C-alpha angles and dihedrals in degrees: 000000000000116000116237118262107245124182092274094053091044087053091054092049090047090057090055091048093048090050092050089239107151095170091051092048099050093037090056092049091048090050088056091053103262105148096198091059091065089055093046091047090053089054093048094050095031082222099145135041088249092055094046090048090057091051094045092047091051093051093047092050092047089051090050088054091050094249118136109214116192125205088254089053091052089055093048092051090050091052091049090051090053091050091047091049092050092049090052093048090052087059099043099034093217144008115014126229111244091243090061091051090045090051096052093047088055091049096047094045091051090054086065096043096258125122126235088254086084091072104093100230095042097102092048092048090051089056092058115084102196138050091236091055092050093048092050090050091049092051090057090050092055098052111046119149094212143351093277092054089047092052093046091048091049096054098031097104091056100042093107093040108104096177118126091246093055094046091048093050093050090049091050091050089051091049093051089048091053091050090050093054091058099041131077129231092259094054087100093058165111101073137156117193130178112236123217091250094057099261128108136248106214130181130180129238136228096305130066106270149194108226123189126191129214137247089278133070105291139183113216122191126192105187114190122338137049106310137172114211120191118188098191111180128358132042100302137184117213125193114188098192123198116341142038104317138175116214125192116186096195121192121342134042100308135181116213125192117187091187121185117002135033108305140179115224126190121189090208126022140157121334095217138047104274114270129168093263096042120121107226134199097023105155125202102164098246117155136032102249141183118212123191118186098193123191117353136040105302137183117220120192122202123203105165143292129092098302140168119209125191118176096191122202121352133046103306133188126215118202131188109208116239089232090061093051089058098041106031122134135206092263095058113108131166120192118189110206116202109183134164143160107248090212095051116064092188088069097053119116118227137225098317122196130209110203115223129005097312096261111155095027113115098191147339113223122199116202126188099013140078131249091253089059093064124082123185121202121189127208096014111168114244133166115211117199115193123200120258116271117273122246 
């Protein structure tokens, strides 16, 4: 059951909305038990067939209505949906009725010249006469075991409807689902959208990319593939996506998420977009950063500041840069947070490794487990292979 959204939780969500961080917003809601957030997150990241189906269906419907929707437009619509969702949750203080979610999809779509028909479940919802029927239908959509169950749940209210409209809708859903099977998560990029605060929301495209932010507070998104994300200046949020990614926070108080796959995360990287003559990986400890490795065996590099590192699941490695050991100050403090749910093996961290003698690490905090569950081994051999310099 989802926990109520009190003022503290709404404040946290508001920070994500103000930053233009859709992944952070829906991930936080999902962590608090809100089922719709998981579905919305899959649409934002296009990380599942269900999420890609929703995007493909929207684009197909928009095209049928004669509306050209660019990849930047898709990102702007997604931002507007997040803002509308947050506004609604401020009023309700918790889970939203499906009619409220339906209404704000209609309102946001209309802002971009597209009808509410472009929201995948719209036709089925229209066929249900009562609020109770619509809520029961919505509950089945939020809890499918697999893509087949999701498709069956989506079309269930219209299965006995032999009208041309119902047959056409089911065929359009099937077509969007087929498109989703043969497209990747980054088929809906690249995009570069100006955020209200002056920063940019930037996502890569089909190929592995090098993405650099701006001097403002940016949100960078890697999708699938091998990507290099460089925050540069500002308080940036970097999401690596699926694959082997390299994330550089740059100056400012940054938040880095490697996500799925083995990733390399630096709390401070190059100040400029990589050029042949750029000097990379010069660390000066600026910024109080938070680095989250996510799933996979990640390498997290610390160079100063008041930072929190969490490698996530997998066998992770924590490195303190040599430059930091020479130049550190009394205010530098690295905390390594190792947390897990003892009842959920998928959340357990692995055999994590701290390179060196531990100098520069303020504390290692264990959350969700007992002292007897932790084993320290000193002097374990490990070979670390870093990627070649950029440029």
